[in-house]
N, C-alpha and C positions, 0 to 999 in steps of 0.2 A: 306480496304474498311469495314466499321463495319459490314455491311448487310450478308457479308459471316460467319462474326462469328454465328449470329445469324441462319442463315438457317441451318448451320451445327449442332448446338445446337442441333435446335427440328428435325432434321432427323435423329441424333442420336438417339430421345428419342422415335422418333417413330419407328425405329428397321429397316429403308431403307438402303436398298446402294444404291451409287451414280448412278449406273444404273439405278434403280427403282425410283428414285427422277427428275430426270433430262431426262427419254427418253419419246422425243418427244419435248421435249424442247431445250435441249441442250444437246453437248457431256458429257462424263464423262472426260474426260480432261479439258473441260471447266467450269466443274462445280467445279471440282478439286482446279481449281485457283481460282474460285470464291470465296469459302470457306476461301483458305489459304489467299485472301485478293491481290491477283498476279495480278488480272486484273481488267481493268473494265467491264463492261454488262449495255444493256439498260434497262430501268424502267420496259418495257415491261417484259421481260425475267425476274426479279427477280420477279415482281407482280405474275405471271403465276408459277411459283416456290413458291412463300408463299401461292399461292390459293391450290397447292397441298398439302400442311402442312396442309390448316386450319389456318393459321395466317394473321393477320394484321401486313405488314412488319413496317408501320407508326406506329403502337399503340406500337408496339414491342421496333421500337427507341426510342421512348417516355419511354418508361419502362427504358431503358439501361440509357439514359441522366438523368434520374432522381435521379438513385442511387447516385451519385457521391453528390446528394443536399442533401440525406437523412443518408448516412454516416458521413456527417460535422454536422447535427442536431444530429446526435446521440453522435456524438462525442461532440459536446456540451451539449447537456442534461446531458451526464452520468461526465462531469465538474462539472456541476452545481448541481448535483447528485439528478435530478427531477425524479424520479425512477419511478413513473408511466408513462410516458411518455419512457423511458430509454427501459421498457418491450414492451410497444407496437410499439415501431420502431424496435423492434429486431423482433418480429413476424412479421412486415412489410416485412423484408428484408430476413429472412427465409423463405418468400413467393415469394421470386424474385429470381427466379432463374438465371436468367443471369446474377447475379453479378459476379459468378464463370467463365462468358466469360469475363466480362470488365476488364478494363485496372487500376480497384481500388480494385483487388479481394486478393492484397494484404493487401491494407489500410483496408478491412473487418474484413482480419486476425489478425491485429493488434490492433482494436477497440475491436474485440471480447475477446482479453488479459486482457482489462480493466474491461467488461463484467465480467466475471470469476474472476475477483480480486476484485471489488462489492460486489459480492457473498459470497467471501469467500472460492471458488474453488482453491487453489493453485497448484493440481497438473494439473490440466485443464491447467491454465494457463501456466505452466510448459511445458507442452506438447504442448502447440502452439508455444511458446517463444524458444524450439528447433528446431520443423520445419521450422521457420522462419529465425532461425542463419545457417540452412545447405543450405539457398536461397539467405542470405543476398545480394549477389553481384547483385541480379534480382532487389532490393529494391531503391526507388529512394533515393535521398540524404535526404529527408524530413521522407520517412520514416523506412530509416534507425535511423535517429535521433530519432524518435519517438518509436522506437524496445529500444532504450536505455532508454528512460522517461521512458515506461513499466516494463523494465527490472528492473530499479531503482525502482520503485514502488514494484514490483515483493520481491525482497531483503528488503523494509521497512518490508511489509506484513510478512518477515520471522523473522524480526528482526534482520537482520544483514546490518548493518546501513553502517560499513567498507566498504563491497562490494557495497551497493549503493549509496554512495560520489562516488567510485571508478569509477562507471558506468554513473553517473549522469552528472561526471565533464569532461567527456568529449565527449559531446553534442555539436555540433558546431553553434554556434548561428548567424551565417554568415548562415545558412543551414535552420534552424528552429527557426521561430519567433515566438515561441510558451512559456511567459515567467511561464507557470505554474509550470517547472519544478523546479524554484526557491523554491515553496512552498517546493516540497519534499524535497531537499536539507538544507532547513531550518529543518524540522522534523528531519531528519540524524543526522545535527547537533547537535539538541537539546537534541538528544537519546544519545549523544557520550560528553554530559555536556561541547560543547564550545559554553557558550554563544554570545561571538562576534560575529563568523560565522553566528550563527543561525541568530541572528537579522540582520544582513547584507543582507542574504537571502530572509527574513520571509519581510522584507520593499521592497525587487523588488517584489516580489509574492504579497504584497497588493495593490500596486501601477495599477498591471495589474486586480486585482479582480473587483477594485473600478472602473476601466475604462468600464469595462465589466460588472458591474453590479451583480457580483456573490457573495449575500448578505451571504452565508451561508459560503463561503469560507473567507471572511472577518471577521465574527466571529472566525474561525480556524486561520486564520491570528495573528488577535489582541493577539487571547488567547495566541500564541506561544509567542507573542514577550511581553505578560504582563508575563509569566512565567520567561523570562530572567531578565527583570528587579526585580525579585524578590530577586536575587542573589545579588544586588548591596547593598551594607552594609548601604548606605545612603537612601535605599527608606522611603518613608512614610507607616507604614502598614495602617492605616487605609485609607488611600487614594488609597492604593491596594485595600482594598478588599471592596472599593466601584465600585472601576473598575471590579472586578467580577461579582458585585451584578449587575453591568449594563448591562454586558454581558449575564449573567444569564436573565433578565429581555429581554431581543432581542431574545435568542432561544425559552422562552415562546411564544413571540410575533410570530415566524417563526415557530412556533411549532417543533422545531428544538432538540427532546428528546434527541438523541443521543449528540450533543453538549452540551446539560445543563447538560449532566450524566458526559462529562469529564471536565467542569468547576469545577462542585462539586470535583472532586474527584482531581483537581490543587488546590483548596482553601484547601482542606483537608490538603493536603502535606502543603501547607502554614503555617499549624497551627501547623502541624506534627512538621514541622522545627523548630518552636518555643516553643514545648515541650508542647504547650497546646492539649494533648491527648485524654481530653473529646470532647472537641468541633470537631477534628480532623474526631473522631470513630463516630460520628453523622454522619458530610459530607460522609464519606466514605462510609456510610449503605445508605445514601440517592440516593448516586452516583451507588449501586449496586442494590438499589430495580429499576434503569431503566434500567437496561443492562440486555441482554442475558447471562444465568448461563452457557451457554455452549462454554464461547467466553475468548480471553486472557484479553479484555480490562475487563469484571467482576470478572477476577482473581485476576489483577492489584489492583484493588480496594476491593475487599475483602481480599487479604493478607494484605493490610494495616488497613483494619476494623479492623481485629483481630491482629493486633500488636498494634495498639492504645489501642485497651481493655482490651488486655495485659497489656500496663505499665499504665494504667488508674486505672486497678483494675475492672474494669466495668463487667464480666463476670467470672463467675467460672472456675475454672482449668478443670473441668469435659465438661463444655460446649465449653471453647476453644478447646480441645484437638479433640471434636466431630467435630466443625466447621473447622477445622484445614485440618482434617480426610477430609472432604469433598472436599475443595479445592484442596486437593494432589490428589485425586482419578480424580475429572476434569480434572488438567494439566497432568495425566498420561493418561486419556481416547485422550486428544487432542496433545499427544506427545510435549507440551511445556514445556521443558528441564528447562528453567529458573523458572517457578513456580514450577515445581517439586523440583527441590533446596530450593527454596525459603521456602515452605511447610515443608520440611523436616527438615530445619533450624528452623523453629519455634516449629514444636514439639518438638525436641529436647530443645528450650529454655524454653515450657511452662511446660515440665516434668522437668524441672531440671536436666537436665544430660549435665551439661556446659561442663565437661571434651570431651565428644560425639559431642556437639555441635563444638566447636572449632574445631577439628580432622575434621570432614565433612566439616568444612567452609575453612579447610587452601587445602584437599586433591581434596575436589570437586569443591565447589563455588567460590572460589578466581582463580583458574587455568581455569574453564568456564569463569568467567567475564572477565578476562583478555584476554582472546582468542576471544571473539566477541566485545571487548571494551565497557563494560557496566561502565565508568567512575564511574558515582555515586556510583554505588555497588561496584567496586571496593577498589572506594576510604574510604568508609565505612567498608569495610572487613579488609582490611590494618590497620587501626586504630585500630578494636576491638582485631585483633589477635597480635599485634603490645604491648597494654595493659595489653594482657593475659598473652603472653609469658615473659615482663617483670616482672610484679606480680609475677609469677611463676619460677622467674631466670633460664629460658631457653633463655640465651642470645645469644645463636648461633642464634636461631630461631627469636628474637628479632629484631636481628640485620640484618638478612636477608629479614625480611619484612622490616624494614626502608631501607636497601637499595636500595629497589626495588622499594620503595614509592619516595625516593627523588634523584634516577637516574636519574627522568625525562621519564622513558620509558614509561611510560602509558599520556606522553601528547605529543607524538610525533607528527607532523600534520597527519590527514587520508590519505592522498595523498601519503606518503613516507612511509607507514605501507605498510608489505607484508604479503599476506595470505597464509595459509600454510596447508590447505585444499584441 
């Protein structure tokens, strides 16, 4: 009997005892059973109790029934990243105290995780995740799988793609008909340089996003798929550039500035791989101009801009060092260890301290990349170190790098990796 929960909530809010509230209406025992939903009672009794509490029970019931629709809508607009409506619904839910006595209180907490992730409040998201894991046995099957998806999203936000995949792959499709998580799997596989798996899950996600008219996510997914095609040695360079331009134009039409910055970054990397460092530098710089300077996304493009400017000789040594120190400072402030390592390596490189560069890469960079499965950085580092040790006649180290590179250690399927943390 849901009316009983409403009565109990407002009685406790009014700081009334059961004796004070029920006096002249019903016994303490009867009121206690009403509040716990253990008995039926007349409409007249409920009305008398509600009047004493100063509430209209029908209005309160309407508020309670509205909560599920409101939560579903909040979930939908967060997926579509309709941020103004996200905030509006959040405020409405915060002014709906009955949510905490409803059967959807856990669903509300789950969606709060997503809200905190959207706003990069990772510590807050982690706290809610831990709280819900303690009571996971109280969650419905749907809620348990939603928690897995949100944990996967949290790991992606923290750049722990191995954990993200391990978590997302445990979602039970027969209990959770929400294909959005395919996109998160695709993102994780992309960051671990697994093109086939990334493309596979991106196709599944794209079908869902098109069906649900989620145009922004369609752009995201097509961008992800386009990146995978770049690794195809038979791809047509000019055609790929045209596809990028088309997606960038779509971002302009949708006013999707963040997505435009990502596309510019990816196109810059496309030119970087072809060693067109001047064009890559221009695109990285444009991408940086659209990003928050205190974010990992900015650091990613900023590092690319500095590296390409160095390779193309576009900036003075002093300017390159200044910019690299700025990036390093932000990386330390944000506790972004990946970028701390990358900017330290850039400093050694720009200063011409080659021995220190390779020592740091061997002792700090490569072990870190291997620990977190950054396949592209692993492969790039192994190649650099092998050539360095080979040219310096450090045969043992060169063979060690070659053995690790060709033993297949970094190509073990993600789901079979063990986490050593």
